[in-house]
PDB file of N, CA, C and O in Angstrom:
ATOM      1  N   MET A   1     -58.735  33.465   0.211  1.00  0.00           N
ATOM      2  CA  MET A   1     -57.977  34.237   0.829  1.00  0.00           C
ATOM      3  C   MET A   1     -58.836  35.511   1.066  1.00  0.00           C
ATOM      4  O   MET A   1     -59.494  36.082   0.197  1.00  0.00           O
ATOM      5  N   LYS A   2     -58.715  35.936   2.606  1.00  0.00           N
ATOM      6  CA  LYS A   2     -59.422  37.006   3.084  1.00  0.00           C
ATOM      7  C   LYS A   2     -58.509  38.232   3.461  1.00  0.00           C
ATOM      8  O   LYS A   2     -57.458  37.901   4.011  1.00  0.00           O
ATOM      9  N   VAL A   3     -58.678  39.429   3.297  1.00  0.00           N
ATOM     10  CA  VAL A   3     -57.902  40.474   3.473  1.00  0.00           C
ATOM     11  C   VAL A   3     -58.482  41.508   4.527  1.00  0.00           C
ATOM     12  O   VAL A   3     -59.679  41.749   4.377  1.00  0.00           O
ATOM     13  N   HIS A   4     -57.871  42.125   5.514  1.00  0.00           N
ATOM     14  CA  HIS A   4     -58.415  42.766   6.516  1.00  0.00           C
ATOM     15  C   HIS A   4     -57.463  43.858   6.743  1.00  0.00           C
ATOM     16  O   HIS A   4     -56.272  43.645   6.967  1.00  0.00           O
ATOM     17  N   ALA A   5     -58.046  45.160   6.679  1.00  0.00           N
ATOM     18  CA  ALA A   5     -57.043  46.186   6.978  1.00  0.00           C
ATOM     19  C   ALA A   5     -57.257  46.965   8.581  1.00  0.00           C
ATOM     20  O   ALA A   5     -58.353  47.466   8.833  1.00  0.00           O
ATOM     21  N   ASP A   6     -56.563  46.996   9.216  1.00  0.00           N
ATOM     22  CA  ASP A   6     -56.923  47.753  10.483  1.00  0.00           C
ATOM     23  C   ASP A   6     -56.679  49.210  10.435  1.00  0.00           C
ATOM     24  O   ASP A   6     -55.553  49.600  10.744  1.00  0.00           O
ATOM     25  N   ARG A   7     -57.587  50.073  10.086  1.00  0.00           N
ATOM     26  CA  ARG A   7     -57.607  51.419  10.046  1.00  0.00           C
ATOM     27  C   ARG A   7     -56.858  52.426  11.068  1.00  0.00           C
ATOM     28  O   ARG A   7     -56.336  53.522  10.863  1.00  0.00           O
ATOM     29  N   ASP A   8     -56.999  51.631  12.273  1.00  0.00           N
ATOM     30  CA  ASP A   8     -56.591  52.257  13.378  1.00  0.00           C
ATOM     31  C   ASP A   8     -54.982  52.238  13.566  1.00  0.00           C
ATOM     32  O   ASP A   8     -54.240  53.134  13.968  1.00  0.00           O
ATOM     33  N   ARG A   9     -54.697  50.945  13.150  1.00  0.00           N
ATOM     34  CA  ARG A   9     -52.976  51.043  13.117  1.00  0.00           C
ATOM     35  C   ARG A   9     -52.461  51.685  11.624  1.00  0.00           C
ATOM     36  O   ARG A   9     -51.254  51.915  11.549  1.00  0.00           O
ATOM     37  N   CYS A  10     -53.141  51.931  10.659  1.00  0.00           N
ATOM     38  CA  CYS A  10     -52.718  52.388   9.533  1.00  0.00           C
ATOM     39  C   CYS A  10     -52.099  53.686   9.727  1.00  0.00           C
ATOM     40  O   CYS A  10     -52.733  54.477  10.426  1.00  0.00           O
ATOM     41  N   ILE A  11     -50.988  54.064   9.249  1.00  0.00           N
ATOM     42  CA  ILE A  11     -50.235  55.129   9.144  1.00  0.00           C
ATOM     43  C   ILE A  11     -50.176  55.985   7.701  1.00  0.00           C
ATOM     44  O   ILE A  11     -49.648  57.096   7.661  1.00  0.00           O
ATOM     45  N   GLY A  12     -50.750  55.376   6.570  1.00  0.00           N
ATOM     46  CA  GLY A  12     -51.141  56.087   5.681  1.00  0.00           C
ATOM     47  C   GLY A  12     -49.711  55.808   4.571  1.00  0.00           C
ATOM     48  O   GLY A  12     -49.718  56.530   3.575  1.00  0.00           O
ATOM     49  N   ALA A  13     -48.902  55.136   4.660  1.00  0.00           N
ATOM     50  CA  ALA A  13     -47.742  54.768   4.043  1.00  0.00           C
ATOM     51  C   ALA A  13     -48.109  54.651   2.394  1.00  0.00           C
ATOM     52  O   ALA A  13     -47.322  55.192   1.617  1.00  0.00           O
ATOM     53  N   GLY A  14     -49.235  53.987   1.876  1.00  0.00           N
ATOM     54  CA  GLY A  14     -49.666  53.605   0.642  1.00  0.00           C
ATOM     55  C   GLY A  14     -49.036  52.700   0.066  1.00  0.00           C
ATOM     56  O   GLY A  14     -49.083  52.593  -1.160  1.00  0.00           O
ATOM     57  N   LEU A  15     -48.118  51.634   1.055  1.00  0.00           N
ATOM     58  CA  LEU A  15     -47.509  50.548  -0.004  1.00  0.00           C
ATOM     59  C   LEU A  15     -48.655  49.544  -0.471  1.00  0.00           C
ATOM     60  O   LEU A  15     -48.796  49.128  -1.620  1.00  0.00           O
ATOM     61  N   CYS A  16     -49.312  49.286   0.442  1.00  0.00           N
ATOM     62  CA  CYS A  16     -50.333  48.401   0.106  1.00  0.00           C
ATOM     63  C   CYS A  16     -51.119  48.692  -1.140  1.00  0.00           C
ATOM     64  O   CYS A  16     -51.417  47.774  -1.904  1.00  0.00           O
ATOM     65  N   ALA A  17     -51.460  49.917  -1.368  1.00  0.00           N
ATOM     66  CA  ALA A  17     -52.343  50.469  -2.692  1.00  0.00           C
ATOM     67  C   ALA A  17     -51.337  50.291  -3.789  1.00  0.00           C
ATOM     68  O   ALA A  17     -51.614  49.851  -4.905  1.00  0.00           O
ATOM     69  N   LEU A  18     -50.077  50.689  -3.364  1.00  0.00           N
ATOM     70  CA  LEU A  18     -48.890  50.730  -4.192  1.00  0.00           C
ATOM     71  C   LEU A  18     -48.802  49.256  -5.218  1.00  0.00           C
ATOM     72  O   LEU A  18     -48.621  49.229  -6.435  1.00  0.00           O
ATOM     73  N   ASN A  19     -49.008  48.010  -4.219  1.00  0.00           N
ATOM     74  CA  ASN A  19     -48.619  46.959  -4.548  1.00  0.00           C
ATOM     75  C   ASN A  19     -49.480  46.406  -4.980  1.00  0.00           C
ATOM     76  O   ASN A  19     -49.302  45.810  -6.043  1.00  0.00           O
ATOM     77  N   ALA A  20     -50.822  46.373  -4.310  1.00  0.00           N
ATOM     78  CA  ALA A  20     -51.869  45.466  -4.941  1.00  0.00           C
ATOM     79  C   ALA A  20     -53.062  46.667  -5.099  1.00  0.00           C
ATOM     80  O   ALA A  20     -53.959  46.747  -4.259  1.00  0.00           O
ATOM     81  N   PRO A  21     -52.989  47.521  -6.170  1.00  0.00           N
ATOM     82  CA  PRO A  21     -53.841  48.411  -6.178  1.00  0.00           C
ATOM     83  C   PRO A  21     -55.452  48.010  -6.603  1.00  0.00           C
ATOM     84  O   PRO A  21     -56.387  48.809  -6.560  1.00  0.00           O
ATOM     85  N   SER A  22     -55.522  46.938  -6.918  1.00  0.00           N
ATOM     86  CA  SER A  22     -56.963  46.308  -7.226  1.00  0.00           C
ATOM     87  C   SER A  22     -57.642  46.002  -5.998  1.00  0.00           C
ATOM     88  O   SER A  22     -58.865  45.879  -5.933  1.00  0.00           O
ATOM     89  N   VAL A  23     -56.895  45.884  -5.067  1.00  0.00           N
ATOM     90  CA  VAL A  23     -57.691  45.520  -3.463  1.00  0.00           C
ATOM     91  C   VAL A  23     -57.454  46.670  -2.589  1.00  0.00           C
ATOM     92  O   VAL A  23     -58.291  46.851  -1.705  1.00  0.00           O
ATOM     93  N   PHE A  24     -56.411  47.526  -2.677  1.00  0.00           N
ATOM     94  CA  PHE A  24     -56.402  48.539  -1.768  1.00  0.00           C
ATOM     95  C   PHE A  24     -56.300  49.855  -2.175  1.00  0.00           C
ATOM     96  O   PHE A  24     -55.455  50.033  -3.052  1.00  0.00           O
ATOM     97  N   ASP A  25     -56.865  50.766  -1.828  1.00  0.00           N
ATOM     98  CA  ASP A  25     -56.776  52.432  -1.962  1.00  0.00           C
ATOM     99  C   ASP A  25     -56.599  53.274  -0.545  1.00  0.00           C
ATOM    100  O   ASP A  25     -56.635  52.722   0.555  1.00  0.00           O
ATOM    101  N   GLN A  26     -56.479  54.145  -0.664  1.00  0.00           N
ATOM    102  CA  GLN A  26     -56.247  55.221   0.449  1.00  0.00           C
ATOM    103  C   GLN A  26     -57.743  56.309   0.311  1.00  0.00           C
ATOM    104  O   GLN A  26     -58.262  56.644  -0.753  1.00  0.00           O
ATOM    105  N   ASP A  27     -58.144  56.651   1.516  1.00  0.00           N
ATOM    106  CA  ASP A  27     -59.286  57.538   1.616  1.00  0.00           C
ATOM    107  C   ASP A  27     -58.514  58.936   1.554  1.00  0.00           C
ATOM    108  O   ASP A  27     -57.294  58.988   1.401  1.00  0.00           O
ATOM    109  N   ASP A  28     -59.318  60.053   1.685  1.00  0.00           N
ATOM    110  CA  ASP A  28     -58.997  61.251   1.337  1.00  0.00           C
ATOM    111  C   ASP A  28     -57.975  61.709   2.687  1.00  0.00           C
ATOM    112  O   ASP A  28     -57.283  62.717   2.544  1.00  0.00           O
ATOM    113  N   SER A  29     -57.917  61.014   3.853  1.00  0.00           N
ATOM    114  CA  SER A  29     -57.042  61.276   4.995  1.00  0.00           C
ATOM    115  C   SER A  29     -55.745  60.469   4.741  1.00  0.00           C
ATOM    116  O   SER A  29     -54.835  60.733   5.526  1.00  0.00           O
ATOM    117  N   GLY A  30     -55.430  59.340   3.599  1.00  0.00           N
ATOM    118  CA  GLY A  30     -54.520  58.752   3.619  1.00  0.00           C
ATOM    119  C   GLY A  30     -54.496  57.378   4.139  1.00  0.00           C
ATOM    120  O   GLY A  30     -53.525  56.667   3.878  1.00  0.00           O
ATOM    121  N   LEU A  31     -55.638  56.859   4.972  1.00  0.00           N
ATOM    122  CA  LEU A  31     -55.700  55.682   5.509  1.00  0.00           C
ATOM    123  C   LEU A  31     -56.358  54.597   4.431  1.00  0.00           C
ATOM    124  O   LEU A  31     -57.226  54.840   3.592  1.00  0.00           O
ATOM    125  N   VAL A  32     -55.741  53.414   4.678  1.00  0.00           N
ATOM    126  CA  VAL A  32     -55.950  52.281   3.956  1.00  0.00           C
ATOM    127  C   VAL A  32     -57.783  52.124   3.767  1.00  0.00           C
ATOM    128  O   VAL A  32     -58.622  52.408   4.622  1.00  0.00           O
ATOM    129  N   VAL A  33     -58.028  51.578   2.359  1.00  0.00           N
ATOM    130  CA  VAL A  33     -59.481  51.142   2.235  1.00  0.00           C
ATOM    131  C   VAL A  33     -59.458  49.861   1.661  1.00  0.00           C
ATOM    132  O   VAL A  33     -58.823  49.783   0.610  1.00  0.00           O
ATOM    133  N   VAL A  34     -60.004  48.807   2.095  1.00  0.00           N
ATOM    134  CA  VAL A  34     -59.897  47.547   1.459  1.00  0.00           C
ATOM    135  C   VAL A  34     -61.031  47.309   0.234  1.00  0.00           C
ATOM    136  O   VAL A  34     -62.186  47.034   0.558  1.00  0.00           O
ATOM    137  N   LEU A  35     -60.687  47.415  -1.062  1.00  0.00           N
ATOM    138  CA  LEU A  35     -61.764  47.248  -2.027  1.00  0.00           C
ATOM    139  C   LEU A  35     -62.295  46.044  -2.563  1.00  0.00           C
ATOM    140  O   LEU A  35     -63.319  45.960  -3.242  1.00  0.00           O
ATOM    141  N   ASP A  36     -61.350  44.882  -2.136  1.00  0.00           N
ATOM    142  CA  ASP A  36     -61.891  43.515  -2.191  1.00  0.00           C
ATOM    143  C   ASP A  36     -61.199  42.942  -1.245  1.00  0.00           C
ATOM    144  O   ASP A  36     -59.973  42.995  -1.149  1.00  0.00           O
ATOM    145  N   ASP A  37     -62.091  42.259  -0.364  1.00  0.00           N
ATOM    146  CA  ASP A  37     -61.827  41.697   1.042  1.00  0.00           C
ATOM    147  C   ASP A  37     -61.586  39.937   0.543  1.00  0.00           C
ATOM    148  O   ASP A  37     -61.074  39.121   1.309  1.00  0.00           O
ATOM    149  N   SER A  38     -61.987  39.644  -0.643  1.00  0.00           N
ATOM    150  CA  SER A  38     -61.943  38.110  -0.922  1.00  0.00           C
ATOM    151  C   SER A  38     -61.077  38.252  -2.364  1.00  0.00           C
ATOM    152  O   SER A  38     -61.713  37.777  -3.305  1.00  0.00           O
ATOM    153  N   PRO A  39     -60.127  38.651  -2.636  1.00  0.00           N
ATOM    154  CA  PRO A  39     -59.117  38.727  -4.366  1.00  0.00           C
ATOM    155  C   PRO A  39     -58.879  37.485  -4.391  1.00  0.00           C
ATOM    156  O   PRO A  39     -58.683  36.807  -3.382  1.00  0.00           O
ATOM    157  N   SER A  40     -58.874  37.006  -5.723  1.00  0.00           N
ATOM    158  CA  SER A  40     -58.712  35.795  -6.419  1.00  0.00           C
ATOM    159  C   SER A  40     -57.574  36.292  -7.857  1.00  0.00           C
ATOM    160  O   SER A  40     -57.216  37.396  -8.267  1.00  0.00           O
ATOM    161  N   GLY A  41     -57.243  34.748  -8.349  1.00  0.00           N
ATOM    162  CA  GLY A  41     -56.410  35.264  -9.709  1.00  0.00           C
ATOM    163  C   GLY A  41     -55.198  35.069  -9.461  1.00  0.00           C
ATOM    164  O   GLY A  41     -54.771  35.151  -8.310  1.00  0.00           O
ATOM    165  N   ALA A  42     -54.400  34.765 -10.536  1.00  0.00           N
ATOM    166  CA  ALA A  42     -52.969  34.640 -10.583  1.00  0.00           C
ATOM    167  C   ALA A  42     -52.097  35.645  -9.825  1.00  0.00           C
ATOM    168  O   ALA A  42     -52.023  36.796 -10.255  1.00  0.00           O
ATOM    169  N   GLY A  43     -51.660  35.404  -9.099  1.00  0.00           N
ATOM    170  CA  GLY A  43     -50.620  36.366  -8.151  1.00  0.00           C
ATOM    171  C   GLY A  43     -51.166  36.789  -7.385  1.00  0.00           C
ATOM    172  O   GLY A  43     -50.376  37.496  -6.759  1.00  0.00           O
ATOM    173  N   ALA A  44     -52.410  36.853  -6.823  1.00  0.00           N
ATOM    174  CA  ALA A  44     -53.276  37.663  -6.072  1.00  0.00           C
ATOM    175  C   ALA A  44     -52.499  37.280  -4.881  1.00  0.00           C
ATOM    176  O   ALA A  44     -52.024  38.269  -4.323  1.00  0.00           O
ATOM    177  N   VAL A  45     -52.242  36.247  -4.360  1.00  0.00           N
ATOM    178  CA  VAL A  45     -51.695  35.797  -3.124  1.00  0.00           C
ATOM    179  C   VAL A  45     -50.197  36.539  -2.897  1.00  0.00           C
ATOM    180  O   VAL A  45     -49.855  37.255  -1.955  1.00  0.00           O
ATOM    181  N   ASP A  46     -49.544  36.193  -3.891  1.00  0.00           N
ATOM    182  CA  ASP A  46     -48.032  36.937  -3.472  1.00  0.00           C
ATOM    183  C   ASP A  46     -48.130  38.470  -3.450  1.00  0.00           C
ATOM    184  O   ASP A  46     -47.410  39.124  -2.697  1.00  0.00           O
ATOM    185  N   ALA A  47     -49.123  39.110  -4.371  1.00  0.00           N
ATOM    186  CA  ALA A  47     -49.289  40.746  -3.923  1.00  0.00           C
ATOM    187  C   ALA A  47     -49.636  41.171  -2.799  1.00  0.00           C
ATOM    188  O   ALA A  47     -49.152  42.162  -2.252  1.00  0.00           O
ATOM    189  N   HIS A  48     -50.726  40.282  -2.242  1.00  0.00           N
ATOM    190  CA  HIS A  48     -51.493  40.678  -0.946  1.00  0.00           C
ATOM    191  C   HIS A  48     -50.400  40.247   0.373  1.00  0.00           C
ATOM    192  O   HIS A  48     -50.228  40.943   1.374  1.00  0.00           O
ATOM    193  N   LYS A  49     -49.876  39.222   0.152  1.00  0.00           N
ATOM    194  CA  LYS A  49     -48.741  38.698   1.113  1.00  0.00           C
ATOM    195  C   LYS A  49     -47.571  39.855   1.187  1.00  0.00           C
ATOM    196  O   LYS A  49     -47.014  40.302   2.190  1.00  0.00           O
ATOM    197  N   LEU A  50     -47.396  40.161  -0.065  1.00  0.00           N
ATOM    198  CA  LEU A  50     -46.294  41.418  -0.103  1.00  0.00           C
ATOM    199  C   LEU A  50     -46.918  42.784   0.631  1.00  0.00           C
ATOM    200  O   LEU A  50     -46.218  43.434   1.407  1.00  0.00           O
ATOM    201  N   ALA A  51     -47.897  43.053   0.411  1.00  0.00           N
ATOM    202  CA  ALA A  51     -48.496  43.997   1.079  1.00  0.00           C
ATOM    203  C   ALA A  51     -48.536  43.870   2.352  1.00  0.00           C
ATOM    204  O   ALA A  51     -48.139  44.745   3.122  1.00  0.00           O
ATOM    205  N   GLU A  52     -49.050  42.698   2.728  1.00  0.00           N
ATOM    206  CA  GLU A  52     -49.179  42.428   4.237  1.00  0.00           C
ATOM    207  C   GLU A  52     -47.646  42.537   5.017  1.00  0.00           C
ATOM    208  O   GLU A  52     -47.530  43.007   6.149  1.00  0.00           O
ATOM    209  N   HIS A  53     -46.666  42.097   4.326  1.00  0.00           N
ATOM    210  CA  HIS A  53     -45.207  41.962   4.871  1.00  0.00           C
ATOM    211  C   HIS A  53     -44.693  43.377   4.938  1.00  0.00           C
ATOM    212  O   HIS A  53     -44.170  43.713   6.000  1.00  0.00           O
ATOM    213  N   ILE A  54     -44.771  44.312   3.893  1.00  0.00           N
ATOM    214  CA  ILE A  54     -44.066  45.637   3.908  1.00  0.00           C
ATOM    215  C   ILE A  54     -44.872  46.669   4.677  1.00  0.00           C
ATOM    216  O   ILE A  54     -44.418  47.796   4.871  1.00  0.00           O
ATOM    217  N   CYS A  55     -46.111  46.276   5.132  1.00  0.00           N
ATOM    218  CA  CYS A  55     -46.878  47.518   5.617  1.00  0.00           C
ATOM    219  C   CYS A  55     -45.785  47.821   7.001  1.00  0.00           C
ATOM    220  O   CYS A  55     -45.202  46.996   7.704  1.00  0.00           O
ATOM    221  N   PRO A  56     -45.778  49.122   7.057  1.00  0.00           N
ATOM    222  CA  PRO A  56     -44.650  49.411   8.267  1.00  0.00           C
ATOM    223  C   PRO A  56     -45.428  49.590   9.371  1.00  0.00           C
ATOM    224  O   PRO A  56     -44.663  49.657  10.333  1.00  0.00           O
ATOM    225  N   SER A  57     -46.927  49.736   9.833  1.00  0.00           N
ATOM    226  CA  SER A  57     -47.604  49.723  10.570  1.00  0.00           C
ATOM    227  C   SER A  57     -48.381  48.139  11.133  1.00  0.00           C
ATOM    228  O   SER A  57     -49.124  47.960  12.098  1.00  0.00           O
ATOM    229  N   LYS A  58     -47.916  47.244  10.205  1.00  0.00           N
ATOM    230  CA  LYS A  58     -48.780  45.789  10.061  1.00  0.00           C
ATOM    231  C   LYS A  58     -50.264  45.964  10.371  1.00  0.00           C
ATOM    232  O   LYS A  58     -50.917  45.412  11.257  1.00  0.00           O
ATOM    233  N   ALA A  59     -50.685  46.909   9.393  1.00  0.00           N
ATOM    234  CA  ALA A  59     -52.448  47.227   9.363  1.00  0.00           C
ATOM    235  C   ALA A  59     -52.864  45.990   8.301  1.00  0.00           C
ATOM    236  O   ALA A  59     -54.040  45.652   8.167  1.00  0.00           O
ATOM    237  N   ILE A  60     -51.862  45.411   7.627  1.00  0.00           N
ATOM    238  CA  ILE A  60     -52.616  44.582   6.869  1.00  0.00           C
ATOM    239  C   ILE A  60     -52.716  43.134   7.033  1.00  0.00           C
ATOM    240  O   ILE A  60     -51.613  42.606   6.899  1.00  0.00           O
ATOM    241  N   LEU A  61     -53.692  42.285   7.286  1.00  0.00           N
ATOM    242  CA  LEU A  61     -53.599  40.830   7.390  1.00  0.00           C
ATOM    243  C   LEU A  61     -54.469  40.074   6.289  1.00  0.00           C
ATOM    244  O   LEU A  61     -55.656  40.234   6.004  1.00  0.00           O
ATOM    245  N   VAL A  62     -53.501  39.183   5.743  1.00  0.00           N
ATOM    246  CA  VAL A  62     -54.135  38.110   4.821  1.00  0.00           C
ATOM    247  C   VAL A  62     -54.173  36.877   5.370  1.00  0.00           C
ATOM    248  O   VAL A  62     -53.241  36.445   6.049  1.00  0.00           O
ATOM    249  N   SER A  63     -55.477  36.073   5.069  1.00  0.00           N
ATOM    250  CA  SER A  63     -55.627  34.756   5.888  1.00  0.00           C
ATOM    251  C   SER A  63     -56.247  34.080   5.034  1.00  0.00           C
ATOM    252  O   SER A  63     -56.892  34.542   4.092  1.00  0.00           O
ATOM    253  N   ASP A  64     -56.058  32.701   5.363  1.00  0.00           N
ATOM    254  CA  ASP A  64     -56.825  31.804   4.302  1.00  0.00           C
ATOM    255  C   ASP A  64     -58.202  31.552   4.183  1.00  0.00           C
ATOM    256  O   ASP A  64     -58.751  30.804   3.374  1.00  0.00           O
ATOM    257  N   GLY A  65     -58.759  32.311   5.143  1.00  0.00           N
ATOM    258  CA  GLY A  65     -60.308  32.030   4.919  1.00  0.00           C
ATOM    259  C   GLY A  65     -60.803  32.884   5.664  1.00  0.00           C
ATOM    260  O   GLY A  65     -62.026  32.982   5.764  1.00  0.00           O
TER     261      GLY A  65
END
């Protein structure tokens, strides 16, 4: 799984960081920062797909590879 965040689209809602804090954070301006672009482990797919789905600006993209 690969995670990408488009910082140009990000509006700083923070839902990604709340739902998958081991992968996403926010910088001092509130924009998304990807901490781990290839997360793995039990539940990782669900948490990251949820972050992708609930992002109000659609700045998160989770792909298979």
